[in-house]
C-alpha positions as CSV (number, residue, x, y, z in Angstrom):
1,M,-32.6,-29.6,-2.8
2,T,-30.7,-26.7,-2.4
3,T,-29.0,-25.4,-5.7
4,D,-25.3,-24.7,-6.1
5,R,-26.4,-21.6,-6.9
6,E,-28.8,-20.7,-4.6
7,L,-25.8,-21.8,-2.3
8,G,-23.2,-19.6,-3.8
9,F,-26.1,-16.4,-3.0
10,T,-26.9,-17.7,0.7
11,P,-25.3,-15.2,2.9
12,T,-22.5,-16.0,5.1
13,Y,-24.1,-15.8,8.0
14,E,-27.2,-18.4,7.3
15,L,-24.1,-20.7,5.7
16,R,-23.1,-21.2,9.4
17,K,-26.1,-21.6,10.7
18,M,-26.3,-24.1,8.4
19,I,-23.3,-25.7,9.1
20,R,-23.7,-25.8,12.8
21,S,-28.1,-27.4,12.8
22,K,-26.2,-29.9,10.0
23,D,-28.2,-29.0,7.4
24,I,-25.3,-29.1,5.1
25,S,-21.6,-30.4,6.1
26,P,-18.6,-28.7,5.2
27,V,-17.7,-31.3,2.3
28,E,-20.8,-30.7,0.9
29,L,-20.8,-26.9,1.1
30,T,-17.0,-26.9,-0.5
31,E,-17.6,-29.7,-3.4
32,S,-20.6,-27.0,-4.3
33,H,-18.1,-24.0,-4.4
34,I,-15.6,-26.0,-6.5
35,R,-18.4,-27.2,-9.1
36,R,-19.5,-23.6,-8.7
37,A,-15.6,-22.3,-9.3
38,D,-16.0,-24.4,-12.6
39,E,-18.7,-22.8,-14.7
40,L,-17.9,-19.5,-13.7
41,D,-14.3,-19.5,-13.7
42,P,-13.7,-19.5,-17.1
43,K,-16.4,-17.0,-17.9
44,L,-14.7,-14.5,-15.5
45,G,-11.5,-15.0,-14.4
46,I,-12.1,-15.4,-11.4
47,F,-9.0,-17.1,-9.8
48,I,-5.1,-16.8,-10.6
49,T,-5.1,-19.8,-8.4
50,R,-6.6,-22.9,-7.7
51,I,-6.7,-25.1,-4.4
52,S,-9.8,-27.2,-5.2
53,D,-7.5,-30.9,-3.4
54,M,-6.3,-28.5,0.0
55,A,-9.8,-27.1,0.0
56,M,-11.0,-30.5,0.5
57,D,-8.5,-31.9,2.9
58,A,-9.0,-28.8,5.0
59,A,-13.1,-29.5,4.0
60,R,-13.4,-33.3,5.3
61,E,-11.1,-32.1,9.0
62,A,-14.0,-29.3,9.2
63,E,-16.5,-31.9,9.3
64,D,-14.8,-34.2,11.4
65,A,-15.1,-31.2,13.8
66,V,-18.6,-30.6,13.2
67,V,-18.9,-34.3,14.3
68,R,-17.3,-34.8,17.0
69,G,-19.2,-31.3,18.6
70,D,-15.9,-29.1,19.1
71,E,-15.8,-25.2,19.2
72,L,-16.5,-23.7,16.1
73,G,-15.6,-20.9,15.0
74,P,-17.3,-18.1,12.8
75,L,-16.9,-19.0,9.4
76,H,-16.2,-22.8,10.1
77,G,-16.2,-24.6,7.4
78,I,-17.1,-22.0,4.7
79,P,-15.3,-21.6,1.3
80,V,-13.6,-18.4,0.8
81,P,-11.4,-17.4,-2.2
82,Y,-8.8,-15.6,-1.4
83,K,-6.7,-12.1,-3.2
84,D,-3.4,-13.5,-4.2
85,T,-1.6,-10.1,-3.0
86,E,-1.6,-12.3,-0.1
87,P,0.2,-15.5,1.0
88,M,-0.3,-18.5,2.0
89,R,1.6,-21.0,3.3
90,G,2.2,-23.2,0.6
91,V,0.3,-22.1,-2.0
92,R,1.5,-19.9,-5.4
93,W,1.7,-16.0,-4.2
94,T,2.3,-14.6,-7.8
95,H,0.6,-10.9,-6.7
96,G,-0.4,-11.1,-10.5
97,S,2.9,-10.9,-11.2
98,L,4.6,-12.7,-13.7
99,T,8.2,-12.2,-12.1
100,Y,6.2,-14.4,-9.1
101,K,4.2,-16.6,-11.8
102,D,6.4,-20.1,-9.2
103,N,6.5,-18.8,-6.6
104,I,5.2,-20.4,-3.1
105,A,4.6,-19.1,0.2
106,E,6.5,-19.5,3.2
107,I,3.6,-18.1,5.6
108,D,0.5,-16.9,6.0
109,S,0.1,-13.3,6.3
110,L,-1.7,-12.1,9.1
111,P,-5.6,-11.3,8.0
112,V,-5.3,-14.9,5.9
113,E,-4.0,-16.8,9.5
114,R,-7.6,-14.9,10.8
115,I,-9.6,-16.4,8.4
116,K,-8.0,-19.7,8.8
117,T,-8.5,-19.4,11.9
118,A,-11.9,-19.3,12.2
119,G,-12.7,-22.0,10.4
120,A,-12.7,-20.4,6.7
121,I,-11.8,-22.9,3.7
122,I,-9.6,-21.2,1.4
123,T,-10.5,-22.3,-2.6
124,G,-8.0,-20.3,-4.3
125,K,-6.0,-17.1,-4.8
126,T,-8.7,-14.1,-7.1
127,N,-6.9,-12.4,-9.7
128,T,-5.6,-8.6,-9.2
129,P,-3.1,-6.4,-11.3
130,E,0.5,-6.5,-10.8
131,N,1.0,-6.0,-7.2
132,G,-2.0,-4.9,-6.9
133,F,-1.4,-1.3,-8.4
134,A,-4.4,-0.2,-10.6
135,G,-7.9,0.3,-10.5
136,T,-8.9,-2.8,-13.7
137,T,-7.9,-6.1,-13.3
138,E,-5.6,-7.5,-16.0
139,N,-1.9,-8.6,-15.7
140,R,1.0,-11.3,-17.3
141,V,-0.2,-14.1,-15.5
142,A,-3.8,-14.6,-16.0
143,P,-6.4,-13.8,-18.2
144,P,-8.3,-10.4,-17.1
145,A,-11.2,-10.5,-14.8
146,R,-14.5,-9.7,-16.0
147,N,-17.6,-8.1,-14.7
148,P,-21.3,-10.9,-14.3
149,W,-23.4,-8.0,-15.2
150,N,-21.0,-7.7,-18.7
151,P,-18.4,-9.9,-19.0
152,D,-16.5,-7.1,-21.9
153,K,-16.8,-4.6,-18.8
154,T,-14.2,-4.7,-16.1
155,P,-15.2,-5.7,-12.4
156,G,-12.5,-2.9,-11.2
157,G,-9.7,-3.9,-9.4
158,S,-7.2,-4.1,-7.7
159,S,-9.6,-7.1,-5.9
160,G,-11.4,-7.2,-8.8
161,G,-11.5,-11.4,-8.8
162,A,-12.8,-11.2,-5.5
163,S,-15.6,-8.8,-6.7
164,A,-16.5,-10.6,-9.4
165,A,-17.1,-14.1,-7.5
166,V,-19.3,-12.2,-4.7
167,A,-21.4,-10.6,-7.9
168,S,-21.4,-13.7,-9.8
169,G,-22.7,-16.0,-6.5
170,L,-19.5,-18.1,-6.4
171,T,-19.2,-17.2,-2.3
172,S,-21.0,-14.7,-0.3
173,F,-17.8,-13.0,1.0
174,A,-14.3,-12.7,-0.6
175,P,-11.3,-11.2,1.4
176,G,-9.6,-7.5,-0.5
177,G,-6.8,-5.4,0.1
178,D,-7.1,-1.5,-0.8
179,G,-4.4,1.1,-1.4
180,G,-5.8,3.3,-3.3
181,G,-9.9,2.0,-4.2
182,S,-8.8,-1.8,-4.3
183,I,-12.3,-2.9,-2.4
184,R,-14.2,0.1,-2.8
185,I,-13.9,0.4,-6.8
186,P,-14.3,-3.6,-7.8
187,A,-17.7,-3.5,-5.3
188,A,-18.5,-0.1,-7.1
189,F,-18.4,-2.2,-10.5
190,A,-19.7,-5.1,-9.7
191,G,-22.8,-3.9,-7.6
192,V,-21.5,-5.5,-4.3
193,Y,-20.6,-3.8,-0.8
194,G,-17.3,-2.9,0.3
195,I,-15.7,-1.6,3.5
196,K,-11.9,-0.4,4.2
197,A,-11.3,0.0,7.8
198,T,-9.5,2.8,9.5
199,Q,-5.8,2.4,8.5
200,G,-4.2,0.3,11.2
201,R,-7.4,-1.1,12.2
202,V,-6.1,-4.6,10.3
203,P,-2.7,-5.2,11.7
204,R,0.1,-6.6,8.7
205,L,3.2,-7.6,10.0
206,A,6.2,-6.4,10.7
207,S,9.6,-5.7,9.0
208,P,7.9,-6.6,5.2
209,T,9.8,-8.5,3.1
210,R,8.5,-10.8,-0.6
211,N,8.1,-13.4,1.6
212,A,7.5,-11.9,5.0
213,G,3.3,-11.4,3.3
214,L,2.8,-7.5,3.4
215,N,0.7,-5.6,1.6
216,I,3.2,-3.3,-0.3
217,M,1.6,0.0,0.6
218,N,1.8,1.3,4.4
219,N,-1.9,2.8,3.0
220,A,-3.4,-0.5,2.0
221,T,-5.4,-2.8,4.6
222,S,-6.9,-6.5,3.7
223,G,-11.1,-5.7,3.9
224,P,-14.2,-8.0,2.9
225,L,-16.0,-7.9,-0.8
226,T,-19.9,-9.4,0.4
227,R,-23.3,-8.8,-0.8
228,T,-25.0,-7.6,2.5
229,V,-23.6,-5.3,5.3
230,R,-23.9,-8.0,7.9
231,D,-21.2,-10.4,6.1
232,A,-19.1,-7.8,5.9
233,A,-19.6,-6.7,9.4
234,E,-18.8,-9.7,10.8
235,T,-15.8,-11.0,9.0
236,L,-14.2,-7.6,9.3
237,A,-14.5,-8.1,13.3
238,I,-12.7,-11.4,12.3
239,F,-9.3,-8.7,10.3
240,S,-9.3,-6.6,13.1
241,G,-7.9,-6.2,16.2
242,Y,-4.2,-5.4,17.9
243,D,-1.4,-7.8,17.1
244,P,1.4,-7.2,18.4
245,R,3.7,-8.9,15.5
246,G,1.8,-6.2,13.8
247,E,3.6,-2.9,12.2
248,Y,3.7,-0.1,14.1
249,D,0.7,2.1,13.0
250,T,-2.1,-0.9,14.3
251,I,-4.7,0.6,16.2
252,T,-4.5,-1.3,20.1
253,D,-7.7,-0.4,20.8
254,E,-10.8,-2.9,21.5
255,V,-12.8,-3.6,18.0
256,P,-16.1,-1.9,18.0
257,D,-18.9,-3.8,17.9
258,F,-19.7,-3.9,14.0
259,T,-22.6,-6.2,14.4
260,G,-24.6,-3.7,16.8
261,A,-24.1,-0.8,14.0
262,L,-26.3,-2.4,12.1
263,T,-29.5,-1.4,13.8
264,K,-28.1,1.8,14.9
265,G,-29.8,3.8,11.8
266,V,-28.3,7.4,11.3
267,K,-31.7,9.3,12.5
268,G,-30.0,12.6,13.5
269,M,-27.2,12.0,12.0
270,K,-25.6,15.2,10.0
271,I,-24.2,13.9,6.4
272,G,-22.4,16.2,3.8
273,W,-23.0,15.6,0.1
274,T,-20.8,16.0,-2.8
275,L,-21.3,15.3,-6.2
276,D,-17.5,16.5,-7.6
277,M,-15.3,16.1,-4.2
278,G,-13.7,19.9,-5.5
279,G,-13.9,19.7,-9.4
280,N,-14.0,16.2,-10.2
281,P,-15.0,15.2,-14.5
282,V,-18.0,13.0,-13.6
283,D,-20.3,10.7,-15.6
284,P,-23.6,12.8,-15.3
285,E,-25.9,10.1,-14.9
286,V,-23.3,8.6,-12.2
287,V,-24.2,12.0,-10.2
288,Q,-27.7,11.5,-11.0
289,I,-27.8,7.7,-9.3
290,A,-25.5,9.2,-6.4
291,E,-27.1,11.2,-5.7
292,R,-31.1,10.3,-5.2
293,A,-29.0,7.3,-3.2
294,A,-28.1,10.1,-0.7
295,T,-31.1,11.6,0.0
296,A,-32.5,8.3,0.9
297,F,-30.6,9.3,4.4
298,E,-33.1,11.8,4.8
299,D,-35.6,10.1,4.8
300,L,-34.2,7.9,7.5
301,G,-33.9,10.4,9.6
302,A,-30.6,12.3,9.1
303,N,-29.7,15.7,8.2
304,V,-28.3,15.9,4.4
305,E,-26.2,18.5,3.4
306,T,-23.9,19.5,0.0
307,V,-21.0,20.6,1.4
308,D,-18.2,22.3,-1.0
309,F,-16.0,19.2,0.2
310,K,-12.4,20.4,-1.5
311,P,-9.1,19.6,0.5
312,A,-6.9,20.9,-2.7
313,D,-7.1,21.1,-6.2
314,H,-8.1,18.1,-7.5
315,E,-5.4,17.1,-9.8
316,E,-2.7,18.0,-7.4
317,V,-4.3,15.4,-4.8
318,F,-4.2,13.1,-7.6
319,W,-0.4,13.6,-8.0
320,T,0.6,12.9,-4.4
321,F,-1.2,9.7,-4.5
322,F,-0.1,8.4,-7.7
323,D,3.4,9.9,-6.6
324,Y,2.8,8.0,-3.3
325,F,1.5,5.4,-4.1
326,T,4.7,4.0,-6.9
327,I,7.2,5.8,-4.6
328,K,5.9,2.6,-2.0
329,G,5.7,0.5,-4.8
330,L,9.1,0.6,-6.1
331,D,10.4,0.2,-2.5
332,A,9.5,-2.4,-2.1
333,A,9.6,-4.1,-6.2
334,R,13.1,-2.7,-6.1
335,E,15.0,-6.2,-7.1
336,D,12.6,-6.8,-9.7
337,F,13.1,-3.3,-11.7
338,D,16.0,-3.4,-11.5
339,N,15.8,-7.6,-13.1
340,H,13.0,-7.6,-14.5
341,R,12.0,-5.0,-16.6
342,E,11.2,-6.6,-19.6
343,D,8.3,-9.0,-17.1
344,M,6.6,-6.3,-16.2
345,T,3.0,-5.0,-17.3
346,D,2.9,-1.7,-19.1
347,Y,0.8,-0.2,-16.5
348,F,3.4,-1.5,-13.9
349,G,6.9,-0.9,-15.2
350,E,5.1,3.1,-15.6
351,Y,5.0,3.7,-12.5
352,M,8.1,2.2,-11.4
353,D,9.7,3.9,-14.5
354,R,8.2,7.5,-13.1
355,A,9.1,6.7,-9.9
356,D,12.6,5.8,-9.9
357,T,13.0,9.8,-10.9
358,L,11.0,11.2,-8.5
359,S,13.3,13.9,-6.2
360,A,13.6,14.2,-2.4
361,E,11.5,17.7,-2.5
362,R,9.0,15.7,-4.6
363,M,8.8,13.8,-1.4
364,W,8.8,16.2,1.0
365,I,5.9,17.9,-0.8
366,I,3.8,14.8,-1.3
367,F,4.4,14.2,2.9
368,S,3.7,18.0,4.1
369,N,0.1,17.9,1.2
370,I,-0.8,14.6,3.5
371,G,-0.5,16.4,6.2
372,A,-2.5,19.0,5.2
373,Y,-5.5,16.6,3.7
374,R,-5.4,14.5,6.8
375,K,-6.3,17.6,9.2
376,Y,-8.8,19.4,6.2
377,V,-10.4,15.9,6.3
378,N,-10.7,15.1,11.0
379,D,-11.7,19.3,10.2
380,Y,-15.1,18.5,7.8
381,F,-15.6,15.1,10.3
382,G,-15.5,18.1,13.4
383,K,-19.0,18.9,11.7
384,Y,-20.1,16.3,10.1
385,D,-20.8,12.1,11.1
386,L,-20.4,11.2,7.8
387,L,-19.5,12.3,4.2
388,L,-21.4,11.1,1.0
389,S,-20.1,10.6,-2.8
390,P,-19.9,8.7,-5.9
391,T,-18.2,5.7,-5.6
392,L,-16.8,6.1,-8.9
393,A,-16.9,8.7,-11.3
394,V,-17.8,6.3,-14.5
395,P,-19.9,3.1,-14.7
396,A,-17.5,-0.3,-15.8
397,F,-16.1,0.5,-18.9
398,D,-14.4,-2.0,-21.2
399,I,-11.7,-3.9,-20.6
400,G,-8.3,-1.9,-21.8
401,D,-10.2,0.7,-22.2
402,A,-10.5,2.8,-19.0
403,P,-11.8,6.4,-20.4
404,E,-9.8,9.8,-20.5
405,I,-12.1,11.9,-21.8
406,I,-15.3,12.3,-18.5
407,D,-18.1,14.2,-19.0
408,G,-16.0,16.4,-22.1
409,K,-12.8,17.1,-19.0
410,K,-9.7,15.2,-19.7
411,V,-8.4,13.2,-16.2
412,P,-5.2,13.7,-15.0
413,H,-4.0,10.0,-15.8
414,R,-6.3,7.4,-17.8
415,L,-5.7,4.2,-15.3
416,W,-7.4,6.7,-12.6
417,G,-9.2,9.0,-13.4
418,F,-12.1,7.0,-13.1
419,T,-12.0,6.8,-9.3
420,P,-10.8,10.0,-8.2
421,F,-12.9,9.6,-5.0
422,T,-11.3,6.6,-3.1
423,Y,-7.6,7.0,-3.0
424,L,-7.7,10.6,-0.5
425,F,-8.8,8.0,2.0
426,N,-6.3,5.9,1.7
427,L,-3.9,9.2,2.2
428,T,-5.7,9.7,5.3
429,G,-6.9,6.7,6.9
430,N,-10.6,7.2,7.3
431,P,-12.9,3.8,7.1
432,A,-15.3,4.0,3.2
433,A,-17.2,1.5,2.4
434,S,-19.4,1.7,-1.4
435,A,-23.0,0.1,-1.3
436,P,-25.0,-0.1,-4.7
437,A,-27.0,2.6,-5.2
438,G,-28.8,1.8,-8.7
439,F,-27.8,0.8,-12.5
440,S,-27.1,3.1,-15.5
441,A,-29.2,2.8,-18.2
442,E,-27.0,0.1,-20.0
443,G,-27.7,-1.9,-16.4
444,L,-24.4,-2.1,-15.0
445,P,-23.6,-0.9,-10.9
446,I,-23.2,2.5,-10.1
447,G,-22.2,2.6,-6.1
448,L,-22.8,4.6,-3.4
449,H,-19.2,6.1,-1.3
450,I,-19.6,6.4,2.7
451,I,-16.8,7.9,4.1
452,G,-16.5,7.9,8.0
453,D,-14.2,9.9,11.1
454,M,-11.1,8.1,12.2
455,K,-11.7,4.6,13.7
456,D,-15.2,5.4,13.2
457,E,-16.5,2.3,11.3
458,V,-19.4,2.2,13.5
459,S,-20.9,5.2,11.5
460,V,-20.4,3.6,8.4
461,L,-21.7,-0.1,8.8
462,A,-25.0,2.1,10.6
463,A,-25.4,4.0,7.8
464,S,-24.8,1.8,5.1
465,A,-27.1,-1.5,6.7
466,A,-29.9,1.7,7.3
467,F,-29.2,2.0,3.3
468,E,-29.5,-1.4,2.7
469,E,-32.7,-1.8,4.8
470,A,-34.2,1.0,2.8
471,R,-33.0,0.5,-1.0
472,P,-32.3,-3.6,-0.9
473,W,-29.5,-4.8,-3.5
474,A,-28.3,-8.7,-1.9
475,E,-31.2,-10.3,-4.6
476,K,-30.0,-8.7,-7.8
477,R,-27.8,-11.1,-10.0
478,P,-26.4,-10.3,-12.7
479,P,-26.7,-12.3,-16.0
480,V,-23.2,-13.9,-15.4
481,S,-24.4,-16.4,-12.4
């Protein structure tokens, strides 16, 4: 008999086969998932809200559909925990904010709607920092999310509950959202795979309001955290594609064949490698492990070159992102800021305080800089197929103890200095993934960042799958699992 733990570590595509062949039922699988959640959630802070009764009702309906012989969606009967920055109708939706601790969502967001239409059984809302505005996962609504490789360490953020769920074997797929690295950061810290699609590939509802289910920044996008690249490709396809209800920046092109990309390989690709992306401080151990991973692509038939990738001074890039990030947050959370400042976490309140002082001139500079970065990155991809870098500047650190000094150098901002490689590609919109590259001397995961040209998720997935085959990671299991 397959144990709950083994089921939790079984890839989504294998669970789909098991349900369709009736080797396991949606009810049995969901019951197993709930037992695993009972065990893991208290140790890892995975959830803000659990909806076990609602999940079991949905599982019974899913089982009836299997018995009737109905056409089944690609996630039919599979339990999936969903990040609490997205609303699900009738379920508590806090955004990780104390102000919204009793808020009930009135609608499903488009990504939630698509996952439900695919047949998934949503089992709860995973942990996130306040409004998704941090690279770690602490808030005033729930205990902090913890890293299954060492529970004293952060699993990253803002999709920290999701990464802890996947890494610990609660689930093989958990949706995240990425506005500055919030899929890739927790993927790297927790040793799983995560991909952010091209901006606009995954649509969001237009006319954002607090109950319309939008990410609060237009450089944010939903996407998967998984243990296998195949699961990521298949679930990203579910998220993707034009919807007439979407915002103006939704890509109208046909969705590429993400699953077909998995066998393409990297032979003949021209790939650039940067160890610091223009002078950012990076832990030497991280550089060593990520660089070793980057050279593996040469063995796979690609041409890998060290490149001087520097769109601007690294501190200028950071402050451009940070100020854009905060002003978008203030725009969405103005009522909270004006009326509930005392309920905010220290970090979110700090962001809003800064945003409230930014001038029109500063905003003009920010948008000018973003335009320049986009041109620089576009020019780079006129010469190269992919760019590789470390995903993060350090391994996971103790909860609440983000580093102010890295490799002897002071970082621009304590809460974001460890993630200098991710946020640029939210400003430019490029697709990017983090793949497990190895482990630090302390046994903590290190990620390799794989960035592609606009609309070219296919090359990112092809490279990720080739790397996964050469350096498999899916069977590595953390102590808390």
